[in-house]
N, CA, C and O atoms as a DFTB+ gen file, in Angstrom:
304 C
 N C O
     1  1      87.957      92.553      12.382
     2  2      88.746      93.121      13.468
     3  2      87.793      93.451      14.617
     4  3      86.748      94.068      14.410
     5  1      88.156      93.042      15.806
     6  2      87.319      93.320      16.969
     7  2      87.388      94.798      17.327
     8  3      88.297      95.515      16.909
     9  1      86.413      95.235      18.107
    10  2      86.373      96.636      18.542
    11  2      87.636      96.992      19.316
    12  3      88.229      98.044      19.081
    13  1      88.049      96.128      20.231
    14  2      89.249      96.397      21.025
    15  2      90.493      96.430      20.148
    16  3      91.359      97.285      20.337
    17  1      90.594      95.520      19.202
    18  2      91.751      95.508      18.288
    19  2      91.804      96.805      17.489
    20  3      92.877      97.375      17.287
    21  1      90.636      97.270      17.035
    22  2      90.601      98.527      16.288
    23  2      91.032      99.691      17.177
    24  3      91.814     100.541      16.751
    25  1      90.524      99.733      18.418
    26  2      90.898     100.807      19.349
    27  2      92.397     100.791      19.633
    28  3      93.027     101.847      19.703
    29  1      92.962      99.616      19.796
    30  2      94.395      99.514      20.059
    31  2      95.198     100.029      18.856
    32  3      96.215     100.701      19.026
    33  1      94.742      99.714      17.659
    34  2      95.424     100.176      16.454
    35  2      95.273     101.693      16.299
    36  3      96.228     102.387      15.951
    37  1      94.071     102.195      16.559
    38  2      93.789     103.620      16.349
    39  2      94.360     104.514      17.440
    40  3      94.895     105.586      17.157
    41  1      94.244     104.064      18.706
    42  2      94.588     104.917      19.841
    43  2      95.793     104.453      20.658
    44  3      96.407     105.250      21.367
    45  1      96.131     103.173      20.562
    46  2      97.206     102.635      21.391
    47  2      96.732     102.167      22.752
    48  3      97.532     101.703      23.564
    49  1      95.428     102.284      23.012
    50  2      94.798     101.856      24.267
    51  2      93.306     101.734      23.987
    52  3      92.833     102.146      22.927
    53  1      92.568     101.171      24.930
    54  2      91.124     101.082      24.726
    55  2      90.476     102.444      24.926
    56  3      91.001     103.295      25.644
    57  1      89.343     102.640      24.292
    58  2      88.595     103.888      24.420
    59  2      88.289     104.173      25.883
    60  3      88.433     105.308      26.337
    61  1      87.872     103.160      26.617
    62  2      87.544     103.346      28.033
    63  2      88.756     103.806      28.845
    64  3      88.639     104.683      29.700
    65  1      89.919     103.210      28.571
    66  2      91.144     103.621      29.273
    67  2      91.497     105.070      28.974
    68  3      91.899     105.817      29.866
    69  1      91.347     105.457      27.727
    70  2      91.667     106.824      27.336
    71  2      90.731     107.807      28.027
    72  3      91.179     108.795      28.609
    73  1      89.432     107.534      27.964
    74  2      88.469     108.461      28.553
    75  2      88.626     108.549      30.068
    76  3      88.424     109.619      30.644
    77  1      88.977     107.458      30.715
    78  2      89.243     107.495      32.153
    79  2      90.464     108.368      32.439
    80  3      90.454     109.181      33.363
    81  1      91.502     108.193      31.644
    82  2      92.710     108.998      31.803
    83  2      92.417     110.475      31.581
    84  3      92.930     111.328      32.305
    85  1      91.598     110.777      30.589
    86  2      91.239     112.162      30.289
    87  2      90.513     112.790      31.471
    88  3      90.881     113.874      31.923
    89  1      89.485     112.112      31.972
    90  2      88.675     112.702      33.049
    91  2      89.437     112.817      34.360
    92  3      89.073     113.624      35.216
    93  1      90.486     112.024      34.529
    94  2      91.295     112.105      35.745
    95  2      92.428     113.121      35.626
    96  3      93.086     113.424      36.620
    97  1      92.663     113.648      34.435
    98  2      93.797     114.556      34.242
    99  2      93.523     115.930      34.854
   100  3      92.380     116.379      34.926
   101  1      94.578     116.570      35.283
   102  2      94.462     117.907      35.857
   103  2      94.022     118.906      34.797
   104  3      93.295     119.850      35.105
   105  1      94.453     118.714      33.547
   106  2      94.039     119.605      32.457
   107  2      92.530     119.572      32.267
   108  3      91.898     120.612      32.079
   109  1      91.958     118.382      32.318
   110  2      90.506     118.232      32.169
   111  2      89.789     118.918      33.323
   112  3      88.814     119.643      33.120
   113  1      90.278     118.683      34.527
   114  2      89.618     119.238      35.714
   115  2      89.698     120.757      35.762
   116  3      88.764     121.409      36.230
   117  1      90.795     121.328      35.287
   118  2      90.971     122.774      35.361
   119  2      90.498     123.514      34.113
   120  3      89.998     124.635      34.203
   121  1      90.656     122.881      32.940
   122  2      90.405     123.605      31.696
   123  2      89.401     122.942      30.762
   124  3      88.964     123.565      29.794
   125  1      89.027     121.700      31.028
   126  2      88.035     121.027      30.206
   127  2      88.618     120.197      29.084
   128  3      89.828     120.190      28.857
   129  1      87.731     119.490      28.379
   130  2      88.170     118.554      27.350
   131  2      88.841     119.215      26.150
   132  3      89.691     118.598      25.510
   133  1      88.483     120.439      25.836
   134  2      89.119     121.125      24.708
   135  2      90.611     121.275      24.905
   136  3      91.389     121.109      23.966
   137  1      91.011     121.591      26.128
   138  2      92.442     121.746      26.419
   139  2      93.164     120.403      26.335
   140  3      94.311     120.343      25.892
   141  1      92.502     119.333      26.757
   142  2      93.117     118.001      26.666
   143  2      93.313     117.631      25.197
   144  3      94.367     117.118      24.821
   145  1      92.306     117.889      24.370
   146  2      92.433     117.607      22.935
   147  2      93.578     118.421      22.339
   148  3      94.371     117.898      21.556
   149  1      93.669     119.700      22.709
   150  2      94.751     120.549      22.215
   151  2      96.111     120.011      22.651
   152  3      97.075     120.077      21.888
   153  1      96.197     119.485      23.859
   154  2      97.452     118.915      24.348
   155  2      97.869     117.701      23.529
   156  3      99.046     117.535      23.209
   157  1      96.894     116.846      23.189
   158  2      97.213     115.686      22.355
   159  2      97.685     116.130      20.974
   160  3      98.594     115.521      20.408
   161  1      97.086     117.174      20.429
   162  2      97.529     117.672      19.130
   163  2      98.936     118.250      19.215
   164  3      99.727     118.091      18.285
   165  1      99.255     118.917      20.317
   166  2     100.623     119.421      20.509
   167  2     101.610     118.271      20.605
   168  3     102.702     118.328      20.040
   169  1     101.215     117.222      21.328
   170  2     102.077     116.042      21.421
   171  2     102.303     115.431      20.041
   172  3     103.412     114.998      19.726
   173  1     101.261     115.395      19.222
   174  2     101.389     114.855      17.863
   175  2     102.402     115.660      17.062
   176  3     103.211     115.092      16.328
   177  1     102.361     116.980      17.199
   178  2     103.330     117.822      16.497
   179  2     104.755     117.514      16.924
   180  3     105.666     117.496      16.096
   181  1     104.948     117.272      18.207
   182  2     106.286     117.020      18.738
   183  2     106.904     115.744      18.184
   184  3     108.115     115.688      17.968
   185  1     106.083     114.710      17.949
   186  2     106.629     113.409      17.537
   187  2     106.392     113.097      16.060
   188  3     106.719     112.005      15.597
   189  1     105.834     114.035      15.331
   190  2     105.431     113.779      13.950
   191  2     106.546     113.191      13.093
   192  3     106.320     112.209      12.385
   193  1     107.728     113.762      13.142
   194  2     108.816     113.266      12.299
   195  2     109.484     112.024      12.864
   196  3     109.863     111.127      12.112
   197  1     109.631     111.963      14.180
   198  2     110.356     110.845      14.777
   199  2     109.497     109.592      14.969
   200  3     110.017     108.476      14.969
   201  1     108.179     109.775      15.133
   202  2     107.311     108.625      15.369
   203  2     105.932     108.900      14.771
   204  3     105.002     109.251      15.497
   205  1     105.791     108.744      13.452
   206  2     104.523     109.062      12.800
   207  2     103.340     108.249      13.322
   208  3     102.214     108.747      13.341
   209  1     103.576     107.009      13.745
   210  2     102.471     106.197      14.259
   211  2     101.946     106.779      15.571
   212  3     100.734     106.845      15.775
   213  1     102.827     107.194      16.444
   214  2     102.395     107.820      17.695
   215  2     101.657     109.117      17.396
   216  3     100.651     109.414      18.040
   217  1     102.139     109.889      16.434
   218  2     101.463     111.138      16.058
   219  2     100.049     110.840      15.572
   220  3      99.102     111.534      15.943
   221  1      99.907     109.816      14.748
   222  2      98.586     109.420      14.247
   223  2      97.667     109.040      15.400
   224  3      96.498     109.424      15.411
   225  1      98.187     108.284      16.376
   226  2      97.370     107.887      17.520
   227  2      96.976     109.090      18.373
   228  3      95.842     109.161      18.849
   229  1      97.883     110.024      18.572
   230  2      97.538     111.238      19.330
   231  2      96.441     112.023      18.627
   232  3      95.526     112.532      19.275
   233  1      96.529     112.123      17.308
   234  2      95.497     112.833      16.548
   235  2      94.157     112.114      16.687
   236  3      93.121     112.757      16.856
   237  1      94.175     110.793      16.617
   238  2      92.937     110.029      16.785
   239  2      92.352     110.226      18.177
   240  3      91.134     110.319      18.324
   241  1      93.193     110.291      19.191
   242  2      92.707     110.525      20.549
   243  2      92.079     111.908      20.657
   244  3      91.030     112.066      21.280
   245  1      92.707     112.902      20.059
   246  2      92.138     114.254      20.070
   247  2      90.760     114.258      19.409
   248  3      89.836     114.896      19.912
   249  1      90.616     113.557      18.295
   250  2      89.315     113.470      17.627
   251  2      88.302     112.753      18.511
   252  3      87.147     113.172      18.594
   253  1      88.719     111.687      19.166
   254  2      87.838     110.967      20.087
   255  2      87.308     111.909      21.164
   256  3      86.114     111.902      21.463
   257  1      88.173     112.702      21.737
   258  2      87.771     113.650      22.782
   259  2      86.783     114.672      22.215
   260  3      85.776     114.981      22.852
   261  1      87.067     115.192      21.029
   262  2      86.169     116.175      20.416
   263  2      84.773     115.603      20.196
   264  3      83.777     116.288      20.429
   265  1      84.696     114.357      19.751
   266  2      83.399     113.731      19.520
   267  2      82.719     113.355      20.839
   268  3      81.519     113.573      21.006
   269  1      83.477     112.798      21.762
   270  2      82.915     112.301      23.022
   271  2      82.336     113.430      23.873
   272  3      81.306     113.257      24.524
   273  1      82.993     114.568      23.866
   274  2      82.558     115.680      24.716
   275  2      81.829     116.759      23.926
   276  3      81.675     117.886      24.397
   277  1      81.379     116.406      22.715
   278  2      80.550     117.271      21.888
   279  2      81.104     118.688      21.800
   280  3      80.446     119.655      22.185
   281  1      82.315     118.790      21.290
   282  2      82.966     120.083      21.150
   283  2      82.659     120.729      19.808
   284  3      83.508     121.394      19.214
   285  1      81.440     120.527      19.342
   286  2      81.016     121.161      18.110
   287  2      81.235     120.339      16.864
   288  3      81.093     120.853      15.754
   289  1      81.581     119.064      17.020
   290  2      81.823     118.200      15.884
   291  2      80.765     117.110      15.863
   292  3      80.515     116.456      16.876
   293  1      80.157     116.920      14.727
   294  2      79.166     115.860      14.561
   295  2      79.795     114.708      13.789
   296  3      80.204     114.865      12.639
   297  1      79.864     113.565      14.430
   298  2      80.431     112.385      13.778
   299  2      79.371     111.783      12.884
   300  3      78.247     111.537      13.322
   301  1      79.720     111.546      11.641
   302  2      78.738     111.002      10.681
   303  2      78.979     109.568      10.411
   304  3      78.249     108.956       9.631
């Protein structure tokens, strides 16, 4: 599986697209990456029963943000 194919399966978009969207968001500019990650987790909660795949992708995006912006998580 190619890197892009994996990103599409895991996140629903490429890593670069997600990170660009994150850094351009008003939440990021006003509150930082932690708030953006929290927002994705809230979105996951909202769709968990109706769309489990979307919930999984939101959770993966939140993890990506936590790792990318070094929010205290070490990826092994």
